[in-house]
Structure formats: structure tokens, C-alpha cells
C-alpha positions in Angstrom: -77.2 54.1 -54.5 -74.5 56.4 -53.0 -73.9 53.6 -50.2 -73.1 51.0 -52.7 -70.5 53.0 -54.4 -69.1 53.8 -51.0 -68.7 50.4 -50.1 -66.8 49.7 -53.2 -64.6 52.7 -53.1 -61.5 50.8 -52.2 -62.6 47.3 -53.2 -59.9 45.1 -54.6 -61.3 42.0 -56.6 -59.6 38.6 -55.6 -60.9 35.1 -55.9 -64.5 33.9 -55.2 -64.6 32.0 -52.3 -61.2 32.7 -51.0 -62.6 32.8 -47.4 -63.2 29.1 -47.3 -60.0 28.4 -49.0 -56.3 28.0 -48.0 -53.7 30.4 -49.0 -50.1 29.8 -49.4 -47.3 31.6 -50.8 -43.9 30.2 -52.5 -40.8 31.3 -53.8 -39.1 30.1 -57.1 -35.4 30.8 -56.1 -33.5 31.6 -58.7 -29.4 31.2 -58.4 -27.1 32.9 -60.6 -23.3 31.7 -61.2 -22.3 31.7 -64.7 -25.9 31.1 -65.8 -29.1 30.9 -64.0 -30.6 27.3 -61.7 -33.3 27.1 -59.9 -33.1 25.7 -56.1 -35.6 22.8 -55.1 -36.2 21.4 -51.8 -36.6 17.8 -51.1 -39.1 17.6 -48.1 -38.3 15.5 -44.8 -39.6 11.9 -45.4 -41.2 12.6 -41.8 -43.6 15.3 -42.9 -47.3 14.8 -42.5 -47.7 16.4 -45.7 -46.0 15.2 -49.2 -43.0 13.8 -47.4 -40.3 13.1 -49.6 -41.7 15.4 -52.3 -39.8 18.2 -54.3 -41.2 21.5 -53.5 -40.3 25.4 -53.7 -39.9 27.0 -50.4 -43.0 28.4 -49.0 -46.0 27.8 -46.8 -49.5 28.8 -45.6 -50.3 32.4 -45.2 -50.7 33.5 -42.0 -53.6 36.2 -40.6 -52.6 39.8 -41.2 -49.9 38.8 -43.5 -49.2 39.4 -47.2 -48.7 36.6 -49.5 -45.1 38.2 -50.3 -44.3 38.3 -46.3 -45.2 34.7 -46.0 -43.3 33.7 -49.0 -40.0 35.6 -47.1 -40.9 34.3 -43.8 -41.2 30.8 -45.2 -38.3 30.8 -47.1 -36.1 31.9 -44.0 -37.6 29.2 -42.0 -37.1 26.3 -44.0 -33.7 26.7 -45.5 -32.4 30.0 -43.6 -32.2 32.8 -46.6 -32.9 36.1 -45.0 -34.9 39.0 -46.7 -31.9 40.7 -47.5 -30.3 38.2 -49.5 -33.4 37.7 -51.5 -34.3 40.0 -54.7 -37.8 39.8 -55.4 -38.4 40.1 -59.1 -42.1 39.7 -59.8 -45.2 38.0 -58.4 -46.2 35.2 -61.1 -49.5 33.8 -61.8 -52.2 32.8 -58.6 -52.7 29.2 -58.9 -56.0 27.7 -57.3 -56.2 24.1 -57.1 -59.1 21.6 -57.5 -58.5 21.1 -53.6 -59.5 24.7 -52.1 -55.8 26.2 -52.2 -54.7 29.5 -53.6 -51.2 29.6 -54.0 -48.9 33.0 -54.9 -45.9 32.1 -56.3 -43.0 34.6 -56.6 -39.7 34.8 -58.5 -36.7 35.8 -56.7 -32.9 36.0 -57.0 -30.8 34.4 -54.2 -28.1 36.9 -53.7 -26.0 34.5 -51.3 -26.2 30.9 -51.0 -23.5 30.7 -48.4 -25.4 30.8 -45.4 -28.0 28.1 -46.0 -29.4 26.7 -42.7 -31.9 24.0 -43.6 -34.9 23.4 -41.2 -34.3 19.1 -41.0 -37.7 18.7 -39.8 -39.1 20.2 -43.2 -36.2 20.1 -45.5 -34.1 16.8 -46.3 -32.1 18.9 -48.5 -31.8 21.2 -51.2 -30.5 20.6 -55.0 -30.1 23.2 -58.4 -31.3 22.3 -61.6 -30.1 24.4 -64.4 -32.7 26.6 -66.0 -31.7 25.9 -69.4 -32.2 22.3 -68.6 -35.9 23.2 -67.9 -36.5 25.2 -70.6 -35.2 22.5 -72.9 -36.8 19.7 -71.3 -39.5 17.7 -73.2 -41.8 17.8 -70.2 -44.7 15.3 -70.1 -48.3 16.0 -69.1 -50.8 13.5 -67.7 -54.2 14.8 -67.5 -56.8 13.4 -64.8 -60.6 14.1 -64.8 -62.2 16.3 -62.3 -65.7 15.8 -61.8 -68.7 16.9 -59.3 -70.0 14.1 -57.2 -73.0 15.2 -55.5 -73.3 13.9 -51.8 -76.4 11.9 -50.9 -78.2 14.7 -49.4 -77.9 17.1 -52.5 -81.3 18.6 -53.5 -81.9 17.4 -56.8 -85.4 18.1 -56.8 -84.5 22.0 -57.1 -82.6 21.9 -60.0 -83.6 21.0 -63.8 -83.3 17.3 -65.0 -83.2 16.2 -61.4 -80.4 13.4 -60.8 -80.1 13.3 -64.5 -78.4 16.9 -64.2 -74.9 16.8 -66.2 -72.5 18.5 -64.1 -69.5 20.3 -65.9 -66.5 18.2 -65.9 -62.9 19.4 -66.0 -59.2 18.4 -66.8 -56.6 18.4 -64.2 -53.2 18.6 -65.9 -50.3 16.9 -63.8 -46.6 17.6 -65.6 -43.5 15.7 -64.6 -39.8 17.1 -65.0 -37.0 14.6 -64.4 -33.6 15.6 -63.4 -30.9 13.3 -62.5 -32.9 11.0 -59.8 -35.4 13.8 -59.0 -39.0 13.7 -60.3 -40.8 17.2 -59.9 -44.4 17.0 -60.4 -47.9 18.0 -58.7 -48.5 21.7 -57.9 -44.5 22.4 -57.9 -44.2 21.4 -61.7 -47.4 23.3 -62.6 -46.1 26.3 -61.0 -42.8 25.7 -62.7 -44.6 25.1 -65.9 -46.3 28.1 -65.9 -42.9 30.2 -65.3 -41.0 28.7 -68.1 -44.1 28.9 -70.5 -43.8 33.0 -69.6 -40.0 32.8 -70.2 -40.2 31.0 -73.3 -42.8 33.3 -74.9 
């Protein structure tokens, strides 16, 4: 079995099925004045996907690009902050969505916000939310069902109980944070909640 041992010599486990999923990276941008704040984007209303929603800087990981490299590139492309003005503190928990999307979040300190240059085709504007406000916020969460709905050609004849087979059902929690006139929800809120929960612990 030497050949199998050699095959796995430098193997690094990842997420089962990732080759058939989209991969993205985002930055949670910390800004420090007297205390910490988080910088958020309001996506342009002309965007094809999630127009007018709140997000972190980030986007799809390109071929031959690491998640960290994608995070830094997308941040520069969207809001003009250069790599040398970002101190990456740590990668955060990878998020796998029910819609076949893998997201690699990073926490980074923005050292200089004087030269923001927004890509207006993607970003309407940015705003800051104090970290202490978010830590103290009484977040609301709504849970949706995630179900397996077999297609018409599913081979029921090959599984136990045929059409009566009970597929496992999951939960899809959706968090909501509100600040002034902004509502932070969806994947952005989920990544935010994961980060805040770690800080609180």
C-alpha cells in the first residue's frame, strides 16, 4: 500500500465537494480610533446580485489564488484600501452555505482610511458600526427549514422505503442586526455573529 501512503503524503483536508462549489473570501475590516468599529459596505443598487444589501468587502476566489490573496485583492478593488494598509489579524471560521458557497472570512485592522476609493459600480457607500454596539446588541434570529426535495428522476427504487424515505432536514438560521437605518442580515450577519460570539467567549 506504499502508493496510497505516497498519494496522501502532503494531503491537506478541506471541504468535501468543494470542487463543485463556488469559493469566496471576505474581510471583516476593523477600524480603530479611540475604540474599534467595523466597516461595512452598502452594495450598489445596480448590482445583479444582492443590490442594496450590506456586506463585507470580498468576492470570488480566482484560479491559482489563495483565499487571503482574494480577500486583499477584492478589498482593494471595492474600496481602494491597499494591502500594506491592512493588518490581517487572523482567518476566521470557514462558512459553508446551503447554496453551495464556501466563504473564507478574515479579520483585519485597517491602518489608514484616509484614501478610500470606492468602486461606485459595486459600492454605494461605506459606514462604521462601533464594535461595542454590536457586542451589546440583542440580536434577533429567525430559523428557516432546509429540506431535500428530490427531482422527478430520483431513483427511489434503489433506496430503502422507496418514496417514503425520510430525508434529514436542517435549520437555516438568519440573524438581524440593526444600526441607525441599516439592517445587517444574511450571510454577512452570520459571519459577523460568529466573530462576535468568539470575542464574547
